[in-house]
C-alpha positions as CSV (number, residue, x, y, z in Angstrom):
1,M,-37.0,66.9,50.6
2,T,-35.6,69.8,48.8
3,L,-33.3,72.5,50.3
4,W,-36.0,75.1,49.8
5,H,-39.0,73.1,51.2
6,G,-39.8,75.8,53.7
7,R,-40.6,78.4,51.0
8,L,-42.4,76.4,48.4
9,S,-45.5,74.3,49.2
10,G,-45.9,70.9,47.7
11,G,-43.3,69.0,45.8
12,T,-41.3,70.0,42.8
13,A,-42.5,68.5,39.6
14,D,-40.6,65.4,38.5
15,V,-39.8,66.9,35.1
16,V,-38.2,69.9,36.8
17,M,-36.1,67.7,39.0
18,H,-35.0,65.6,36.0
19,Y,-34.3,68.8,34.0
20,S,-32.3,70.5,36.7
21,V,-30.5,67.6,38.3
22,S,-26.7,67.7,38.1
23,L,-25.6,64.8,40.3
24,H,-24.7,62.6,37.4
25,F,-21.8,64.8,36.4
26,D,-21.0,67.0,39.4
27,R,-20.5,64.0,41.7
28,Q,-16.8,64.1,40.6
29,L,-16.5,67.2,42.6
30,A,-17.2,65.1,45.8
31,H,-13.7,65.4,47.3
32,D,-13.5,69.1,46.5
33,D,-16.9,69.6,48.2
34,L,-15.7,67.6,51.2
35,A,-12.5,69.7,51.4
36,G,-14.5,73.0,51.2
37,S,-16.9,71.7,53.8
38,R,-14.2,70.8,56.2
39,A,-12.6,74.3,55.9
40,H,-16.1,75.9,56.3
41,V,-16.7,73.9,59.5
42,R,-13.4,74.9,61.1
43,G,-14.2,78.5,60.1
44,L,-17.6,78.2,61.8
45,G,-15.8,76.9,64.9
46,R,-13.4,79.9,64.9
47,G,-16.3,82.2,64.6
48,G,-18.0,80.6,67.6
49,L,-20.9,79.4,65.5
50,L,-20.0,75.8,66.3
51,S,-18.7,74.4,69.6
52,T,-15.6,72.3,69.7
53,D,-17.7,69.1,70.0
54,E,-19.9,70.1,67.1
55,V,-16.8,70.8,64.9
56,A,-15.5,67.3,65.8
57,Q,-18.8,65.7,65.0
58,L,-19.1,67.3,61.7
59,L,-15.5,66.6,60.7
60,A,-16.0,62.9,61.7
61,A,-19.1,62.7,59.6
62,L,-17.4,64.2,56.6
63,D,-14.5,61.8,57.0
64,L,-17.0,58.9,57.0
65,V,-18.7,60.2,53.9
66,E,-15.3,60.4,52.2
67,A,-14.6,56.8,53.2
68,E,-18.0,55.7,51.8
69,L,-17.3,57.5,48.5
70,D,-13.8,56.0,48.2
71,S,-15.1,52.5,49.0
72,D,-18.0,53.0,46.6
73,T,-20.5,52.2,49.4
74,F,-22.0,55.7,49.5
75,R,-25.7,55.5,48.6
76,F,-27.1,58.3,46.5
77,E,-30.8,58.9,46.9
78,P,-33.4,59.8,44.2
79,D,-33.9,63.3,45.8
80,D,-30.2,64.1,45.7
81,E,-30.1,67.0,43.2
82,D,-26.4,67.5,43.3
83,I,-23.3,66.4,45.1
84,H,-23.8,69.2,47.7
85,T,-27.2,67.9,48.6
86,S,-25.9,64.3,48.8
87,V,-23.1,65.2,51.2
88,E,-25.2,67.4,53.4
89,R,-28.0,64.8,53.5
90,R,-25.6,62.1,54.5
91,V,-23.8,64.2,57.2
92,T,-27.1,65.0,58.7
93,E,-28.0,61.3,58.8
94,L,-24.7,60.6,60.6
95,A,-24.5,63.7,62.9
96,G,-28.2,64.3,63.6
97,D,-29.2,67.9,64.3
98,V,-25.5,69.0,64.3
99,G,-25.5,68.0,60.6
100,A,-28.1,70.6,60.0
101,K,-25.6,73.3,60.9
102,L,-23.2,72.3,58.1
103,H,-24.7,74.9,55.7
104,T,-24.6,77.7,58.2
105,G,-23.4,80.9,56.5
106,R,-23.0,79.2,53.2
107,S,-24.9,79.0,49.9
108,R,-24.7,76.5,47.1
109,N,-23.6,79.6,45.1
110,D,-20.3,80.1,46.9
111,Q,-20.0,76.4,47.6
112,I,-20.0,75.3,43.9
113,A,-17.8,78.2,42.9
114,T,-15.2,77.0,45.5
115,D,-15.5,73.4,44.5
116,L,-15.0,74.2,40.8
117,R,-12.0,76.3,41.5
118,L,-10.4,73.6,43.6
119,Y,-11.1,71.1,40.8
120,A,-9.8,73.4,38.0
121,K,-6.6,74.3,39.8
122,R,-5.7,70.7,40.4
123,E,-6.6,69.5,36.9
124,L,-4.9,72.3,35.0
125,L,-1.7,71.8,37.0
126,T,-1.9,68.1,36.1
127,A,-2.4,69.0,32.5
128,A,0.6,71.3,32.6
129,S,2.7,68.5,34.1
130,E,1.5,66.1,31.3
131,I,2.4,68.7,28.7
132,V,5.9,68.8,30.0
133,G,5.9,65.0,29.9
134,L,5.1,65.3,26.1
135,Q,7.8,67.9,25.7
136,E,10.3,65.5,27.3
137,V,9.4,62.9,24.7
138,L,9.9,65.5,22.0
139,V,13.3,66.5,23.3
140,T,14.4,62.9,23.6
141,R,13.4,62.1,20.0
142,A,15.1,65.4,18.9
143,K,18.4,64.3,20.6
144,E,18.0,60.9,19.0
145,A,17.5,62.4,15.6
146,G,21.1,63.7,15.4
147,D,21.9,65.2,12.0
148,T,18.8,63.8,10.3
149,Y,17.1,66.4,8.1
150,L,13.9,66.6,6.1
151,P,12.1,69.2,4.0
152,G,10.6,72.1,5.9
153,Y,7.3,73.1,4.4
154,T,5.3,76.2,3.7
155,H,1.9,75.8,2.0
156,L,2.7,72.1,2.3
157,Q,5.3,72.6,-0.5
158,R,8.9,71.8,0.1
159,A,10.6,75.0,1.2
160,Q,14.0,74.5,2.9
161,P,15.7,71.6,4.6
162,V,15.6,71.6,8.4
163,L,17.0,69.3,11.0
164,L,14.4,66.8,12.3
165,S,15.4,67.9,15.8
166,H,14.5,71.5,14.9
167,H,11.1,70.4,13.6
168,L,10.3,68.4,16.8
169,L,11.4,71.3,19.0
170,A,9.1,73.7,17.1
171,H,6.2,71.7,18.6
172,G,7.9,71.8,21.9
173,W,8.1,75.5,22.1
174,A,4.4,75.9,21.1
175,L,3.6,73.6,24.0
176,S,5.6,75.8,26.4
177,R,3.2,78.6,25.7
178,D,0.4,76.2,26.7
179,V,2.1,75.6,30.0
180,D,2.5,79.4,30.4
181,R,-1.2,80.0,29.8
182,L,-2.3,77.2,32.1
183,L,-0.2,78.5,35.0
184,A,-1.4,82.0,34.4
185,T,-5.0,80.9,34.5
186,V,-4.4,78.9,37.7
187,G,-2.9,82.1,39.2
188,R,-5.9,84.1,38.4
189,M,-8.4,81.5,39.6
190,D,-6.5,81.1,42.9
191,V,-9.2,83.0,44.9
192,S,-11.6,81.5,47.4
193,P,-15.3,82.4,47.0
194,L,-16.3,80.9,50.3
195,G,-18.0,83.4,52.6
196,A,-19.7,85.2,49.7
197,G,-22.9,83.4,50.5
198,A,-25.7,83.6,47.9
199,L,-24.5,86.9,46.6
200,A,-24.1,89.5,49.5
201,G,-22.0,87.8,52.2
202,S,-23.4,87.1,55.7
203,S,-24.2,88.8,59.0
204,L,-22.6,85.8,60.8
205,P,-19.0,85.9,62.0
206,L,-17.5,83.9,59.2
207,D,-13.7,83.6,58.4
208,P,-13.2,83.8,54.7
209,D,-9.5,84.6,55.0
210,G,-8.8,81.6,57.2
211,V,-10.9,79.3,55.1
212,A,-9.1,80.5,51.9
213,E,-5.7,79.8,53.6
214,E,-6.7,76.4,54.7
215,L,-7.9,75.4,51.2
216,G,-4.6,76.5,49.7
217,F,-5.9,79.6,47.9
218,A,-3.7,82.7,47.5
219,G,-6.5,84.9,48.9
220,R,-10.3,85.4,49.2
221,F,-12.7,87.2,47.1
222,E,-13.0,91.0,47.2
223,N,-16.6,91.4,46.0
224,S,-19.3,88.8,47.0
225,M,-21.4,89.3,43.8
226,D,-18.4,88.8,41.6
227,A,-17.3,85.8,43.6
228,V,-20.5,83.7,43.0
229,S,-21.1,84.9,39.4
230,D,-17.5,84.7,38.0
231,R,-16.8,81.9,35.5
232,D,-14.0,83.7,33.8
233,F,-11.7,81.0,35.1
234,V,-13.7,78.3,33.4
235,A,-13.8,80.1,30.2
236,E,-10.0,80.8,30.4
237,A,-9.4,77.1,31.2
238,L,-11.5,76.0,28.2
239,F,-9.6,78.5,26.0
240,D,-6.2,77.2,27.2
241,L,-7.3,73.6,26.6
242,A,-8.8,74.4,23.2
243,L,-5.6,76.1,22.0
244,L,-3.6,73.2,23.4
245,G,-5.9,70.9,21.5
246,V,-5.1,72.9,18.3
247,H,-1.4,72.4,18.9
248,L,-2.0,68.7,19.4
249,S,-4.1,68.6,16.3
250,R,-1.2,70.1,14.3
251,I,1.1,67.3,15.6
252,G,-1.5,64.8,14.7
253,E,-1.9,66.1,11.2
254,E,1.8,65.9,10.5
255,L,2.0,62.3,11.9
256,V,-1.0,61.3,9.7
257,V,0.8,62.8,6.6
258,W,4.3,61.5,7.5
259,S,3.0,57.9,8.1
260,T,1.4,57.7,4.6
261,E,3.2,55.6,1.9
262,E,3.3,58.8,-0.2
263,F,5.5,60.5,2.4
264,G,7.0,57.5,4.2
265,F,8.7,59.7,6.8
266,A,7.5,57.7,9.8
267,V,6.3,54.2,10.8
268,L,3.8,53.9,13.7
269,D,4.4,51.4,16.4
270,D,1.7,48.7,16.3
271,A,0.6,49.5,19.9
272,F,-0.3,53.0,18.8
273,A,-2.0,52.1,15.5
274,T,-5.2,50.4,14.5
275,G,-6.2,48.1,11.6
276,S,-9.1,47.9,9.3
277,S,-12.2,45.8,9.8
278,M,-12.3,45.1,6.1
279,L,-8.8,45.9,4.6
280,P,-6.2,43.4,5.8
281,Q,-3.2,45.6,4.8
282,K,-4.2,48.7,6.7
283,K,-2.3,50.3,9.5
284,N,-4.2,53.4,10.6
285,P,-3.0,56.5,12.6
286,D,-6.1,56.7,14.7
287,V,-4.4,58.3,17.7
288,A,-3.1,61.2,15.5
289,E,-6.5,61.4,13.8
290,L,-8.4,61.6,17.1
291,A,-6.0,64.3,18.3
292,R,-6.9,66.3,15.2
293,G,-10.6,65.6,15.5
294,K,-11.0,66.2,19.2
295,A,-9.7,69.8,18.8
296,G,-13.1,70.7,17.4
297,R,-14.8,69.3,20.5
298,L,-12.6,71.4,22.8
299,I,-13.3,74.5,20.7
300,G,-17.0,73.7,20.9
301,N,-16.9,73.5,24.7
302,L,-15.3,76.9,24.8
303,T,-17.8,78.4,22.4
304,G,-20.8,76.9,24.2
305,L,-19.8,78.3,27.6
306,L,-19.1,81.8,26.2
307,V,-22.6,81.8,24.6
308,T,-24.0,80.8,28.0
309,L,-22.2,83.5,29.9
310,K,-22.7,86.4,27.5
311,G,-26.2,87.3,28.5
312,L,-26.3,86.7,32.3
313,P,-27.0,89.5,34.7
314,L,-25.3,89.6,38.2
315,S,-25.1,87.6,40.2
316,Y,-25.8,83.8,40.3
317,N,-28.1,82.3,37.6
318,R,-28.9,78.6,37.1
319,D,-27.5,78.9,33.6
320,L,-24.1,78.6,35.4
321,Q,-24.7,74.9,36.0
322,E,-23.7,74.5,32.3
323,D,-20.1,75.4,33.2
324,K,-19.2,72.0,34.5
325,E,-19.8,69.5,31.8
326,P,-17.7,71.3,29.1
327,L,-14.9,71.7,31.7
328,F,-15.0,68.1,32.8
329,D,-15.1,66.9,29.2
330,S,-12.2,69.2,28.0
331,V,-10.1,68.2,31.0
332,G,-10.8,64.5,30.4
333,Q,-10.1,64.6,26.7
334,T,-6.9,66.6,27.3
335,H,-5.5,64.1,29.7
336,L,-6.2,61.3,27.2
337,A,-4.8,63.1,24.3
338,L,-1.6,64.0,26.0
339,A,-1.0,60.4,27.2
340,A,-1.8,58.9,23.8
341,L,0.4,61.3,21.8
342,S,3.3,60.9,24.2
343,G,3.1,57.2,23.7
344,L,2.8,57.5,20.0
345,L,5.8,59.9,19.7
346,A,7.9,57.8,22.0
347,T,7.5,54.7,19.9
348,I,7.3,56.0,16.3
349,T,10.1,55.2,14.0
350,F,11.4,57.9,11.7
351,D,12.8,57.0,8.3
352,A,15.8,59.2,7.9
353,G,16.5,58.0,4.4
354,R,13.1,58.9,3.1
355,M,13.3,62.3,4.9
356,Q,16.7,63.2,3.6
357,E,15.9,62.0,0.1
358,A,12.9,64.3,0.0
359,A,15.1,67.2,1.3
360,N,17.9,66.6,-1.2
361,G,16.2,68.0,-4.3
362,P,18.2,70.9,-5.6
363,A,15.3,73.3,-5.6
364,V,15.1,73.4,-1.8
365,A,18.6,75.0,-1.8
366,A,17.3,77.8,-4.1
367,V,17.4,80.5,-1.3
368,D,21.0,79.4,-0.6
369,L,21.9,80.3,-4.1
370,A,20.2,83.7,-3.8
371,E,21.9,84.4,-0.5
372,W,25.2,83.4,-2.1
373,L,24.6,86.0,-4.8
374,V,23.8,88.5,-2.0
375,E,27.2,87.7,-0.5
376,Q,28.8,88.5,-3.8
377,G,27.1,92.0,-3.8
378,M,23.9,91.4,-5.8
379,P,20.7,93.0,-4.3
380,F,18.5,90.3,-2.9
381,R,15.4,91.0,-5.1
382,Q,17.7,90.7,-8.2
383,A,19.2,87.5,-6.8
384,H,15.7,86.1,-6.2
385,G,14.8,86.8,-9.8
386,V,17.9,85.1,-11.1
387,V,17.5,81.9,-9.1
388,G,13.8,81.8,-9.7
389,G,14.4,82.0,-13.4
390,L,16.9,79.1,-13.3
391,V,14.4,76.9,-11.3
392,R,11.7,77.7,-13.9
393,D,14.1,76.9,-16.8
394,S,15.1,73.6,-15.1
395,I,11.5,72.5,-14.8
396,E,10.3,73.6,-18.2
397,R,13.4,72.4,-20.2
398,H,14.0,69.3,-18.1
399,V,17.6,70.3,-17.5
400,P,19.2,69.6,-14.1
401,L,19.4,72.8,-12.0
402,A,23.1,72.2,-11.3
403,E,23.9,72.4,-15.0
404,L,22.2,75.8,-15.3
405,V,23.8,77.1,-12.1
406,E,27.3,76.1,-13.3
407,A,26.7,77.7,-16.7
408,H,25.3,81.0,-15.2
409,P,28.0,83.8,-15.3
410,A,27.0,85.1,-11.8
411,L,27.1,81.6,-10.2
412,G,29.4,78.9,-11.6
413,S,31.0,75.8,-10.1
414,E,31.5,77.3,-6.6
415,A,27.7,77.9,-6.3
416,V,26.9,74.3,-7.6
417,S,28.4,72.9,-4.3
418,L,25.5,74.5,-2.4
419,L,23.2,72.0,-4.2
420,E,25.0,69.0,-2.8
421,P,22.9,66.8,-0.5
422,G,22.9,67.9,3.1
423,V,24.8,71.2,2.5
424,A,21.9,73.6,2.7
425,V,20.8,72.6,6.2
426,T,24.3,73.3,7.5
427,R,24.2,76.9,6.3
428,R,21.4,78.0,8.7
429,T,23.5,79.8,11.3
430,T,21.3,82.6,12.7
431,P,20.0,82.2,16.3
432,G,17.0,80.0,16.5
433,S,17.5,78.6,13.0
434,A,17.5,75.1,11.7
435,G,21.2,74.6,11.4
436,P,23.3,72.3,13.6
437,L,25.0,74.8,15.8
438,A,21.8,76.9,16.3
439,V,19.8,73.8,17.1
440,K,22.5,72.7,19.7
441,I,22.1,76.0,21.5
442,Q,18.3,75.8,21.2
443,M,18.3,72.3,22.6
444,E,20.1,73.5,25.7
445,R,17.7,76.3,26.2
446,F,14.7,74.1,25.8
447,V,16.0,71.5,28.3
448,H,16.5,74.4,30.7
449,R,13.0,75.6,30.1
450,L,11.6,72.2,30.9
451,E,13.4,72.1,34.2
452,S,12.1,75.6,35.0
453,D,8.5,74.6,34.1
454,R,8.7,71.5,36.2
455,N,9.7,73.7,39.2
456,R,7.0,76.3,38.4
457,I,4.3,73.5,38.3
458,G,5.5,72.0,41.5
459,F,5.5,75.3,43.3
460,S,2.0,76.0,42.1
461,S,0.6,72.7,43.1
C-alpha cells in the first residue's frame, strides 16, 4: 500500500515503482531518519498531539526498529519505496494505530531534507577529521625530511631547489583550505527543515525550534518553501569534496612521477603498491593513480547535481531524489582516498640522494646569480639577461656554467660559490619561502593550525 492510496485508485504500475524506488540507496539514512522521527514524536508530544503514553509507544517502536536494523534482522518489504516508508510501516506494525500518528504534521519533503542534512553534517565533519589525519602524516614526513632538498618545478621543468619539507607542507596548506570549506559548509547547512511540511508548514501546534535543538541543529528554517527545496548544501558539499579530490589528485600525480625509475625520488611500500598480471618486474602506484582518476568522478557528481537543480521551480520536485547517490558516492570515495593516501605517504621511502642530485645542477641556481648581481647594484632585468645568456652559452658550447660565471667580469669566483651543491636552497630567507629558517617557522605555524583545526572540528561535531 502506498502513502497516497487514498487519492489514487488502483495500484501504481510496477514500472513506475521500479523507476522511482530509492530504498536501495537511501537506506543508509536509516539512523538519521530514526533520529528525526524521535525528535518529531517528542515535538508532537509537547504540542499535545500525542499523549505521554503514545509518545512512549512510538519511541519504543523506533528503538526496536533501530535494534532490528543494527542486527540485520529488519525485513524490508517489496512495497517499501524508501527508507521513510520502511520505518513508518514497521513502526505501525509494532505500535498499531498509534504508529499511524508518526507522520502527523510531517511530509517526506521536510523529512528527507532533515535526514540528508544530518547525514551530510556528520560525514563532512568526519572527512575534515580525516584530512587533518593526512596533514599529520605530511607534517611527520616533513619533520623526518630534515635538510633534504629536491628540485622545485614549474612547467615540470627544474626551477629552484626547495626543501622536501617545504614541498610536503605545500600540500598540507592546500588541505587546510579544504578543512575550512567543509566546516563553512557544515555551518551553512546547520538548519533544521522539520516543521516545513510539504512546502507551507502546518496548522498543527508543531515545535520546529525544539525539534531543531534536540537534533543538534543551530536553528530552524525561516521559509518553509526554501526549507524543502534547498539543496545548496549538497551542491556545496560536492564542490568541497571535488576540490579536495583535485588536491589529492595532485598529490597522486607527483607520487606517480616520483616513483618512476626516471625520477627515482620515492619508493612505494609493498603494502601500498600493486604488481602486474603479466610483467613480473612491475611495482605499480595504483593508489596514487586512483586518487588522480577518482577526482573526475567527484567532479562529475558535482556537475550532475548542478544540472539537475538548475531548472527546478519551487518547491519540492521528485528530481531532488537525484541528490543522494552523488553525495553518498563522493563521501564514500573521499573517505577511501584519504585513508589510502595517508597510508601510502606514511610508508613511502624518499631517496634523498636522487632528489639532491637532481637539484644540484648549476642551472637551478641561476636566479641566485641574478639576485647576487642585484645586490651589487645591477637592475634585475639586466641581471636576468646576463645570467640567461651564460646558461645558454653553457648549453650550446658545452662549457660548465661555473667556468663562464668565474670568467664573467660582473660575477667572478665569489659568485661561483652560489653554484655549489646545497647552497641555493639555504638562500631562501623570505617569510614562507623554501629555506631552512623560513621552513622552521612555517612548520611551527602549520602544527599550530592542525591543533586549531582539531578543536574546530570537535566543537562542530
